[in-house]
C-alpha positions as CSV (number, residue, x, y, z in Angstrom):
1,M,71.7,87.4,82.1
2,K,75.4,87.0,83.1
3,T,76.5,84.0,85.1
4,R,78.2,84.4,88.5
5,E,81.6,83.4,86.9
6,E,81.2,86.0,84.1
7,V,80.5,88.8,86.7
8,A,83.5,87.6,88.8
9,R,85.8,87.6,85.8
10,A,84.6,91.1,84.8
11,F,85.4,92.5,88.3
12,A,88.8,90.7,88.3
13,E,89.7,92.2,84.9
14,H,88.3,95.6,86.1
15,D,90.5,95.5,89.3
16,E,93.7,94.6,87.3
17,A,93.1,97.3,84.8
18,W,92.3,99.7,87.7
19,E,95.7,98.9,89.4
20,Q,97.5,99.7,86.1
21,V,95.7,103.0,85.8
22,A,96.6,103.9,89.4
23,A,100.3,102.9,89.0
24,A,100.7,104.9,85.8
25,F,99.1,108.0,87.3
26,R,101.3,107.6,90.4
27,R,104.4,107.5,88.1
28,A,103.2,110.5,86.2
29,C,102.7,112.5,89.5
30,A,106.2,111.4,90.7
31,L,107.8,112.6,87.5
32,Y,105.9,115.9,87.8
33,H,107.0,116.5,91.4
34,R,110.6,115.8,90.4
35,G,110.4,118.7,87.9
36,M,110.1,116.4,84.9
37,E,106.9,117.9,83.5
38,N,107.5,116.9,79.9
39,E,108.1,113.2,80.8
40,A,104.9,113.3,83.0
41,M,102.8,114.6,80.2
42,T,104.3,112.0,77.8
43,L,103.5,109.2,80.2
44,A,100.0,110.6,80.7
45,G,99.3,110.7,77.0
46,D,101.1,107.6,75.8
47,E,100.4,105.2,78.7
48,L,97.7,106.6,81.1
49,T,95.1,107.5,78.5
50,P,95.0,104.1,76.8
51,L,95.0,102.4,80.3
52,I,92.0,104.5,81.3
53,S,90.2,103.6,78.1
54,E,90.9,99.9,78.7
55,W,89.7,100.1,82.3
56,S,86.6,102.0,81.3
57,S,85.7,99.4,78.6
58,K,86.1,96.5,81.1
59,S,84.4,98.3,84.1
60,P,80.9,97.2,84.9
61,L,80.4,100.6,86.6
62,S,78.1,103.3,85.2
63,G,79.6,106.3,83.4
64,S,79.1,108.7,86.4
65,A,80.6,106.1,88.8
66,K,83.6,105.7,86.5
67,R,84.1,109.4,86.4
68,H,83.8,109.7,90.2
69,R,86.3,106.8,90.7
70,L,88.8,108.5,88.4
71,I,88.5,111.8,90.1
72,S,88.9,110.2,93.5
73,L,92.0,108.4,92.2
74,F,93.5,111.6,90.8
75,M,92.9,113.5,94.0
76,D,94.1,110.7,96.3
77,E,97.2,109.7,94.4
78,G,98.2,113.3,93.7
79,R,98.0,114.0,97.4
80,R,100.0,110.9,98.3
81,V,102.8,111.8,95.8
82,G,102.8,115.4,97.0
83,E,103.1,114.2,100.6
84,M,105.9,111.8,99.7
85,A,107.8,114.6,97.8
86,L,107.5,116.8,100.9
87,L,108.7,113.9,103.2
88,Q,111.7,113.3,100.9
89,K,112.7,117.0,101.1
90,M,112.3,117.0,104.8
91,L,114.3,113.7,105.2
92,G,117.0,114.9,102.9
93,A,117.3,118.2,104.8
94,H,117.5,116.3,108.1
95,M,120.1,113.9,106.8
96,S,122.2,116.7,105.3
97,A,122.1,118.5,108.7
98,Q,123.2,115.3,110.4
99,V,126.1,114.8,108.0
100,V,127.2,118.5,108.4
101,A,127.0,118.3,112.2
102,K,129.1,115.1,112.3
103,R,131.7,116.5,109.9
104,N,131.9,119.8,111.9
105,A,132.3,117.9,115.2
106,R,135.0,115.7,113.8
107,A,136.8,118.6,112.4
108,F,136.6,120.5,115.7
109,L,137.9,117.5,117.7
110,M,140.8,117.0,115.3
111,G,141.7,120.7,115.3
112,N,140.8,121.1,111.7
113,S,137.7,123.2,111.9
114,G,138.9,125.9,109.6
115,L,138.2,128.6,112.3
116,S,141.1,130.8,113.1
117,G,142.3,130.3,116.6
118,S,140.4,127.1,117.0
119,I,141.0,124.9,120.0
120,S,142.6,121.5,119.4
121,I,141.8,118.8,122.0
122,R,144.8,116.5,122.5
123,Q,145.2,113.5,124.8
124,E,148.0,114.2,127.2
125,R,149.3,112.0,130.0
126,G,148.7,113.5,133.4
127,V,151.6,114.1,135.7
128,H,151.1,112.6,139.1
129,A,152.8,114.1,142.2
130,G,154.1,110.8,143.3
131,A,155.6,109.7,140.0
């Protein structure tokens, strides 16, 4: 029978190994979403597979519980990375639109809009009747 300290150590090692598995899978997903499929597959084979084996050997969970936890990780992390990729695209598009709008406004105000017959706004001193 295992002592309380042995069980606590096993769970601590299990948690550390699990975090390494999750981080490696997250990196592989991020590479894949950036269009770097070969790098993602290399990472999965060279780093993720050994980390999963290490985690599995340290885990006090049963075989089916390990499988279930891995499947949940793959689904959750894959979804998160996909959402982040979509958010990055949306944010990038928004920021680009803001830059273009500011550039166009500045060009218009300076009379350099590139449009033929554009209007230039200049500051002129008003003429007062009493002056």
